[in-house]
C-alpha positions in Angstrom: -41.9 -1.7 -3.4 -40.3 -2.6 -6.7 -37.9 0.3 -6.5 -35.8 -1.2 -3.7 -34.2 -4.0 -5.7 -33.5 -1.5 -8.4 -31.8 0.9 -6.0 -30.0 -2.0 -4.3 -28.7 -3.1 -7.7 -27.6 0.4 -8.6 -25.8 0.9 -5.3 -24.0 -2.4 -5.7 -23.0 -1.5 -9.3 -21.5 1.8 -8.2 -19.7 0.1 -5.3 -18.2 -2.5 -7.6 -17.1 0.1 -10.1 -15.4 2.2 -7.5 -13.7 -0.8 -5.8 -12.6 -2.1 -9.2 -11.1 1.3 -10.1 -9.2 1.4 -6.8 -7.7 -2.1 -7.4 -6.8 -1.2 -11.0 -4.9 1.8 -9.9 -3.3 -0.1 -7.0 -2.2 -2.7 -9.6 -0.8 0.0 -11.9 1.2 1.4 -8.9 2.6 -2.0 -8.0 3.5 -2.7 -11.6 5.4 0.6 -11.9 7.2 -0.1 -8.6 8.1 -3.6 -9.7 9.4 -2.5 -13.1 11.5 0.4 -11.7 12.9 -1.7 -8.9 13.9 -4.5 -11.3 15.4 -2.0 -13.8 17.5 -0.2 -11.1 18.7 -3.6 -9.8 20.2 -4.3 -13.2 21.9 -0.9 -13.7 25.1 -0.5 -11.6 25.4 3.2 -12.3 21.9 4.0 -11.0 22.5 1.7 -8.0 25.7 3.6 -7.1 23.9 6.9 -7.5 21.1 5.9 -5.1 22.8 3.6 -2.6 26.3 5.0 -2.9 25.2 8.5 -1.9 23.3 8.8 1.4 22.1 12.3 0.4 20.3 10.9 -2.7 18.9 7.8 -0.9 17.5 9.7 2.1 16.3 12.4 -0.3 14.2 9.8 -2.1 12.8 8.5 1.2 11.9 11.9 2.3 10.3 12.6 -1.1 8.2 9.5 -0.8 7.0 10.4 2.6 6.2 14.0 1.5 4.2 12.7 -1.4 2.1 10.4 0.8 1.4 13.1 3.3 0.7 15.7 0.6 -1.7 13.4 -1.3 -3.5 12.4 1.8 -3.8 15.9 3.3 -4.5 17.8 0.0 -6.6 15.3 -1.9 -9.6 17.7 -1.6 -7.7 20.7 -2.9 -5.7 19.2 -5.9 -7.2 18.1 -9.2 -7.8 14.5 -10.1 -5.0 14.5 -12.7 -2.5 16.0 -10.2 -3.4 13.3 -7.7 -2.9 10.6 -10.3 0.4 12.0 -11.4 1.7 12.3 -7.8 0.6 8.7 -7.1 2.5 7.4 -10.2 5.5 9.5 -9.2 5.4 8.0 -5.7 5.2 4.5 -7.1 8.2 5.2 -9.3 10.3 6.6 -6.4 9.4 3.7 -4.2 10.5 1.3 -6.9 13.9 3.0 -7.0 14.5 2.6 -3.3 12.9 -0.9 -3.1 15.4 -2.1 -5.8 17.6 -2.9 -2.8 15.7 -6.1 -2.2 17.1 -7.5 -5.4 20.6 -6.9 -4.0 19.8 -8.5 -0.7 17.4 -11.4 -1.4 17.4 -14.1 -4.0 15.0 -13.7 -7.0 13.3 -17.0 -6.2 12.5 -16.0 -2.6 11.3 -12.5 -3.8 8.9 -14.2 -6.3 7.7 -16.8 -3.8 7.1 -14.1 -1.1 5.2 -11.9 -3.6 2.7 -14.7 -4.4 2.3 -15.5 -0.7 1.7 -11.8 0.0 -0.8 -11.6 -2.9 -2.8 -14.5 -1.7 -2.8 -13.1 1.9 -3.8 -9.6 0.7 -6.6 -10.9 -1.5 -8.0 -13.1 1.3 -7.9 -10.1 3.7 -9.6 -7.8 1.2 -12.3 -10.4 0.5 -12.9 -10.6 4.3 -13.0 -6.8 4.6 -15.5 -6.6 1.7 -17.8 -9.4 2.8 -17.8 -9.3 6.6 -20.8 -7.9 8.5 -18.6 -7.1 11.5 -17.6 -3.4 12.0 -13.8 -3.3 11.7 -13.4 0.2 13.0 -12.0 -1.0 16.4 -9.7 -3.3 14.6 -8.4 -0.5 12.5 -7.8 1.7 15.5 -5.9 -1.2 17.3 -3.8 -1.9 14.2 -3.0 1.8 13.8 -1.6 1.8 17.3 0.4 -1.3 16.4 1.8 0.5 13.4 3.0 3.4 15.6 4.6 0.8 17.9 6.4 -0.8 14.9 7.7 2.6 13.7 9.1 3.4 17.2 10.6 -0.1 17.6 12.2 0.1 14.1 13.8 3.4 14.9 15.1 2.1 18.2 16.4 -1.0 16.5 18.5 1.1 14.1 20.8 1.8 17.0 20.4 -1.5 18.8 20.7 -3.6 15.6 19.1 -6.7 17.2 18.2 -9.5 14.8 15.8 -10.9 17.3 14.0 -7.6 17.6 14.0 -7.2 13.8 12.2 -10.6 13.5 9.7 -9.8 16.2 8.9 -6.5 14.4 8.4 -8.4 11.2 6.0 -10.9 12.7 4.0 -8.2 14.4 4.1 -6.2 11.2 2.5 -9.0 9.3 -0.4 -9.1 11.8 -0.8 -5.3 11.7 -0.9 -5.0 7.9 -3.2 -8.0 7.6 -5.6 -6.2 9.9 -5.2 -2.9 8.2 -5.9 -4.4 4.8 -9.2 -5.8 5.9 -10.1 -2.6 7.7 -9.1 -0.3 4.8 -11.0 -2.5 2.3 -14.2 -2.2 4.4 -13.7 1.5 4.7 -13.4 1.9 1.0 -16.6 -0.2 0.5 -18.5 2.1 2.9 -17.0 5.1 1.1 -18.4 3.8 -2.2 -21.8 3.0 -0.8 -22.1 6.4 0.9 -21.3 8.4 -2.3 -24.1 10.9 -3.0 -25.8 10.3 -6.3 -24.5 12.6 -9.1 -21.2 13.2 -7.3 -18.7 14.9 -9.6 -16.5 12.4 -11.5 -13.3 14.2 -10.5 -14.1 13.8 -6.9 -14.7 10.1 -7.4 -11.4 9.8 -9.3 -9.6 11.4 -6.4 -11.2 9.1 -4.0 -10.1 6.2 -6.2 -6.5 7.4 -6.1 -6.5 7.9 -2.4 -8.0 4.4 -1.9 -5.4 2.9 -4.3 -2.6 4.6 -2.3 -3.9 3.2 0.9 -4.1 -0.4 -0.3 -0.8 0.0 -2.1 0.9 0.9 1.1 -0.8 -2.0 2.9 0.4 -4.4 0.2 4.0 -3.1 0.0 4.5 -3.1 3.8 3.0 -6.6 4.1 5.3 -7.8 1.4 8.4 -6.3 3.0 7.5 -7.8 6.4 6.9 -11.3 4.9 10.2 -10.9 2.9 12.1 -10.3 6.1 10.7 -13.5 7.5 10.7 -15.8 4.4 13.3 -14.3 2.1 16.6 -16.1 1.5 19.6 -13.7 1.5 22.2 -13.9 -1.1 
């Protein structure tokens, strides 16, 4: 009977360590993105290279998407160091393209939105970590919502409706709030279900994949909020 508290404590310790590593790497990714974005926004020559040449800009976008799909699909095949390097590369490329927000929005509104996004993200993560409710159905619903946002965004490229853009942003906030809670709960279950003695490289790769997932939730939530709350220059 005395072994149960010990096992429970050990499981909780492993779970906390895994989740802490995920958030540490997510934080590293966000820091890299922020630093690169700010640096590019202060260098006219790099701005002209990225935004003055559609081939370079869309090449970066395609590269980012390719990295996300590659990491997600090949995480079991690649080494932990490769997964880490690709995640850092993705964060850097994303920073280069996201530097455009400094050209469109005021620095004060970017800062304010970042703190609002951080508070929202943390609240959703805490809910996902502590709730007893199974959020699988919520995750499925939000995933369908994400597909709808992508389709609507593509359509709006041609329509160029400011009203539709705002509707997409509000729906996007709801979708990424839900996905943040769902993904956090999924990571918690992943940590709890880890077999004892699992290879450290496998755990590290799980950490990077989890960090990438939460990183994408945070960035997209931030962009949706910025479109709603941001003050344009």
